[in-house]
C-alpha positions as CSV (number, residue, x, y, z in Angstrom):
1,X,108.9,104.2,-44.5
2,X,111.3,103.4,-46.8
3,X,112.5,104.8,-49.8
4,X,110.6,102.2,-52.1
5,X,108.0,102.8,-49.8
6,X,107.6,106.2,-49.9
7,X,108.2,106.2,-53.8
8,X,105.0,104.3,-54.0
9,X,103.2,106.6,-51.9
10,X,104.4,109.6,-53.8
11,X,103.6,108.1,-56.8
12,X,100.4,107.1,-55.9
13,X,98.9,110.0,-54.0
14,X,100.9,113.1,-53.9
15,X,101.7,113.4,-57.2
16,X,97.8,111.8,-58.3
17,X,96.7,115.1,-56.0
18,X,98.9,117.3,-56.9
19,X,98.2,117.3,-60.8
20,X,94.4,116.8,-60.2
21,X,94.7,120.2,-58.4
22,X,96.9,122.0,-60.9
23,X,94.4,120.5,-63.7
24,X,90.9,122.7,-61.3
25,X,93.2,125.2,-60.7
26,X,95.3,126.6,-63.7
27,X,96.7,129.1,-61.1
28,X,98.5,126.9,-59.6
29,X,101.6,124.4,-60.8
30,X,102.5,121.0,-59.4
31,X,106.4,120.7,-58.9
32,X,107.3,117.6,-59.4
33,X,110.4,116.9,-56.5
34,X,109.8,113.1,-54.8
35,X,113.7,113.6,-53.9
36,X,113.1,116.9,-52.3
37,X,109.9,115.4,-50.2
38,X,111.8,112.3,-48.9
39,X,114.9,114.3,-47.7
40,X,113.3,116.3,-46.0
41,X,110.6,113.8,-44.8
42,X,113.6,112.0,-43.6
43,X,115.0,115.1,-41.2
44,X,111.5,115.7,-39.6
45,X,112.1,111.9,-39.1
46,X,114.6,112.3,-37.5
47,X,113.8,115.1,-35.4
48,X,110.4,113.5,-34.7
49,X,112.3,110.8,-32.9
50,X,115.0,113.0,-31.2
51,X,111.6,114.4,-29.1
52,X,109.5,112.0,-29.0
53,X,111.2,108.2,-28.7
54,X,114.0,106.6,-28.7
55,X,116.2,106.4,-32.0
56,X,115.8,103.4,-32.7
57,X,111.9,103.0,-32.5
58,X,109.2,102.9,-35.0
59,X,107.0,106.3,-35.5
60,X,103.4,105.4,-35.0
61,X,101.6,106.4,-38.1
62,X,100.2,109.9,-36.6
63,X,103.7,111.0,-36.0
64,X,104.6,109.4,-39.7
65,X,101.2,111.5,-41.2
66,X,103.3,114.6,-39.5
67,X,106.5,114.5,-41.0
68,X,105.3,113.8,-44.5
69,X,102.3,116.8,-44.2
70,X,105.7,119.4,-42.9
71,X,108.3,117.7,-45.7
72,X,105.3,118.7,-48.4
73,X,104.5,122.3,-46.7
74,X,108.3,123.2,-47.2
75,X,108.9,121.4,-50.0
76,X,106.1,123.5,-52.1
77,X,105.0,121.0,-54.2
78,X,102.0,123.6,-55.4
79,X,103.4,126.9,-56.5
80,X,101.5,130.1,-57.8
81,X,101.8,131.4,-61.4
82,X,103.8,134.3,-60.7
83,X,102.1,135.9,-64.0
84,X,99.1,136.0,-62.1
85,X,100.6,137.3,-59.2
86,X,98.1,139.5,-57.4
87,X,100.1,140.7,-54.1
88,X,98.7,137.7,-52.1
89,X,100.5,135.0,-54.3
90,X,102.7,133.9,-52.5
91,X,101.0,133.6,-49.5
92,X,98.1,131.4,-51.5
93,X,101.0,129.2,-52.8
94,X,101.9,128.6,-48.8
95,X,98.2,127.7,-47.5
96,X,97.3,125.8,-50.7
97,X,100.2,123.3,-49.8
98,X,98.7,123.1,-46.0
């Protein structure tokens, strides 16, 4: 996925779902960060190519999806409101991104 395709996907899917989740659950905030997600996506894609295929080959859709999921989890676009921390907020923030 090149950058224009990624940005289209980010704006149409990730951003809309993140904002909707933050509206439905006010204890979480959507932290828009397309640049970091794209950078981590590229890192994961590079690692995936090294592990499973030739460096110049295209990844199948399942591997591309896996790279995107890992990028979202690592960047943590959804974060918890630390003012309402009850001891489990950081753990829940990690889980909610999954």
